[in-house]
C-alpha positions in Angstrom: -46.5 -54.8 -26.9 -43.2 -55.5 -28.5 -42.4 -58.5 -30.7 -40.6 -60.0 -27.7 -43.6 -59.5 -25.5 -45.9 -61.1 -28.1 -43.6 -64.1 -28.4 -43.5 -64.5 -24.6 -47.3 -64.1 -24.3 -47.8 -66.8 -26.9 -45.2 -69.0 -25.3 -47.3 -69.2 -22.2 -49.7 -71.5 -24.0 -46.9 -74.0 -24.1 -45.9 -73.8 -20.4 -48.3 -76.6 -19.4 -46.6 -79.1 -21.8 -43.0 -77.8 -21.9 -42.7 -76.0 -18.5 -41.1 -72.6 -17.9 -38.3 -73.4 -20.3 -36.8 -72.2 -23.5 -38.7 -75.0 -25.2 -41.9 -73.1 -24.7 -40.4 -70.1 -26.3 -39.0 -72.1 -29.2 -42.4 -73.6 -29.9 -43.9 -70.2 -31.0 -40.9 -68.8 -32.9 -41.9 -70.4 -36.3 -45.3 -68.6 -36.1 -43.3 -65.4 -36.2 -41.2 -66.5 -39.1 -38.2 -67.0 -36.8 -35.9 -70.0 -36.6 -36.0 -72.1 -33.4 -32.4 -71.0 -33.0 -33.8 -67.5 -32.4 -34.5 -68.5 -28.8 -31.0 -67.1 -28.1 -32.7 -63.7 -28.2 -34.1 -64.8 -24.8 -30.8 -65.1 -23.0 -32.5 -66.0 -19.7 -34.6 -68.8 -21.2 -37.5 -69.7 -19.0 -36.8 -66.9 -16.6 -37.8 -64.5 -19.4 -41.2 -66.1 -19.4 -41.5 -65.8 -15.6 -40.3 -62.2 -15.7 -42.9 -61.4 -18.4 -45.7 -62.8 -16.3 -44.6 -61.0 -13.2 -44.4 -57.7 -15.1 -47.9 -58.2 -16.6 -49.3 -59.0 -13.2 -47.7 -56.0 -11.6 -49.2 -53.7 -14.3 -52.6 -55.2 -13.7 -52.3 -54.9 -10.0 -51.2 -51.2 -10.3 -54.2 -50.5 -12.4 -56.5 -52.1 -9.9 -55.0 -50.4 -6.9 -55.2 -47.0 -8.7 -58.8 -47.6 -9.5 -59.6 -48.5 -5.9 -57.7 -45.5 -4.6 -59.6 -43.2 -7.0 -63.0 -44.8 -6.0 -62.2 -44.4 -2.3 -61.1 -40.8 -2.8 -64.4 -40.0 -4.6 -66.4 -41.7 -1.9 -64.5 -39.9 0.9 -64.9 -36.5 -0.9 -68.6 -37.3 -1.4 -69.1 -38.1 2.3 -67.2 -35.0 3.5 -69.5 -32.9 1.3 -72.5 -34.1 3.2 -71.2 -33.3 6.7 
């Protein structure tokens, strides 16, 4: 993951208290040695957090679907071999 992704991932811990806002991002910046003003790197503010979560969920979903498709293909091939 990139530094940006690490910051966004850590900022998720602050979403319950600060919401899907730039405040959640600002809360973790000092841990990375960055000034709270560095939140400007995240031009879309809270939407950057939402987009990060959606991207991560999509990756996980793709991995799961691919695994299911492979498992089904193996099962189907195995069944066809016994006809």
